[in-house]
N, C-alpha and C positions, 0 to 999 in steps of 0.2 A: 504494500500500500504506500509506504514512504517513497519507494522508488518511482511509482507512477506519479506521485505528487511532485517529486524533483524533476522528472521529465516534463510534466505539464508547466512547471515554473520556468524551466529553461526555454520551452517553446514560446511562452508568453514574453520572456525577456528578449528573445531573438526577434519575435514579431514586432515588439515595440521599438527595437533598434532599427529594424528595416523601415518601419513607418516613419521614424524620426529622420532617417537618411532621405527617404523619398520626399518628406515634407520640406527639408532644407533645400534639396535640389529643385523642387518646384518653386519654392519661394525665390531662390536665386534666379531661376529662369524667368519668372514673372518680373522680377526687378530689372533684369537685362532688357526685357522687351518693353519696359515702361508701362506694363499693364496693371500695376498696383496703383489705385487712386491715392492721391495725397490730399487729405482733408484735415488740416490743422484746426484745433479748437482749444479753448482754455480748459485745462484739466487740473484736478487736485492731485499733487504728486503723492501724498500719503495714501490716497485711495488706490492709485495705480500700484504703489509698492505693496500694499496689503494684498491686492489681487494676485500679483506675481508671486509673493511669498506663499500664499495659500496653494497655488498651483504646484509649486516646487517643494512644499513641505514634506510630502512622502519621500522624495529623493534625499532631502536633508535629514529627515528622521532616520532613514536607513543607515546613516553614518553618524547619528547623534550630533549633527551640526546645527547650531543656532543661526537663524536668519534674523538679523536686527535691522530695523529701519526707523528713521525719524518720523514721528507721526505729526509733523508740523502741519497743522490745518491751514495755515496762512500761505503756504508756498504753492503757487499755481504755475503751471508750465503751459506754453502754447505749443502743441504738438499733435501729430496724427496719433490717435489712441492706439491703433493696431501696430503701427511702427514702433512707438515708444514701448509698448508691452513686449514686442518681439525683441527689441534691443535689451531690455532689462532681463527678460527670460533667458536669453542667450548668455548674458554676462553672469547672472546669478547661477545658472546651470553649470557654466564652466568653473565658477568659483567653488561650487559644491564638488564638482568632479575632481578638482586638484587640491582639495583640502582633506586632511586626514580626519579620522574619527574624532569626535568631540571638539571640532574646530568651530570657527565663527566666520560668518559671512555678513558684511554690513553694507547697507545702501544708505548713502547720505546725499544731500543736495544743499547748495547755498546759492544765493542770488547776489549778483553785482548789478551795476547800473544797466549793462547791456546784455548780460548772459546769465544763464543758470548753469552751474557746474554740478554734474552728478558723478559720484564715485561709488563703484562697487569694489569693496576690499575683502580680502581673505587672509587668513594666516596659514595658508597652505604651503605647497612645496616650492613655489616660485617658478620663474621661467629662466632658462639658461640664456645668457647674453646672445649667443649665436642664433637663437630663435626669435628674440625680441623684434628684430628688424623685419621679419617675415610674417608677423602675426596678421597684418591686414593686407597682404600682397596676394592678389589672385593668382599670379604666376607661380607662387610657392605654396599652394594649398597643401596642408598636411594635417594630420590628426595624431595626437599623443594619447596614450592610455592614462586614465585617471588613477587615483590612489587605490581604488577598488577595482581596477581593470576596466573602468567604463570606457566606452568608445564614442566617437562622434564622426561627423562628416567632414569636418575641416572647413565648412562654408559659413558657420555661424558668425565669426568675426567679420568676414567679408560682407555679409548681409548687414550687420550692425554698422559698419563703415558707410555703406551705401545709404542706409536710412538716415543716419546722423547727418551726412553731407547733404542729403535732400532737404533737411531742415535748415541748412546753412551753418551747421555746427562742425565740430572737430572731435575725433576720438583718438585716444592713445593709451598706452599702458606703461606702468612703472613696476618693476619687480626686482626682488633680490632672492636668489636661490636659497631655499630653506627657511625663508621668512614670510613669503606670501607675495601677493600682487595687488595692485590698485589699477583698475580699469576706469578711465575718466572720459567723460564726454561733455560737450557744451551744447546748449540750445540757446538761440537768441531769445530775449525776453518777449519780443513781438515779431511775428512773421509778416 
């Protein structure tokens, strides 16, 4: 009975990985064709963070990782809701993937006069220097296994870059091996 359950769990995991890969490829293809509508609106950042954290909670719980975010009710962003959620889901999902059990992933935002800066931080394994320059480069798409052997398509950060640039913002990463990573992006205050 336990063997059947293990096989069923492995089939489910494999199917979910295949679905995620297909979803990433389709999203990237639609982005390349310009067929994803861009509909910016004023959004409450804390509400978006809460929704993303709830979607990724099972992934985080499986590794006993806490997802923290600021519940600042006053911070609003002007963004396309689907694109912003996709960016945050990809960044938080990657943070979970590369963070060891009982780690922490944090989402924070702050506003200046002309931009809102968002940071997704983790205390995970960090990124080697030779990979940092390739993270957002379509010609160097690659995928690394996570701390629990999780896999990905390698397209998530490319999609994030395209969506943030569509908003007129920038995205980049800062990391130190063994200490974690900070993925940051900016959005203009008004589009």
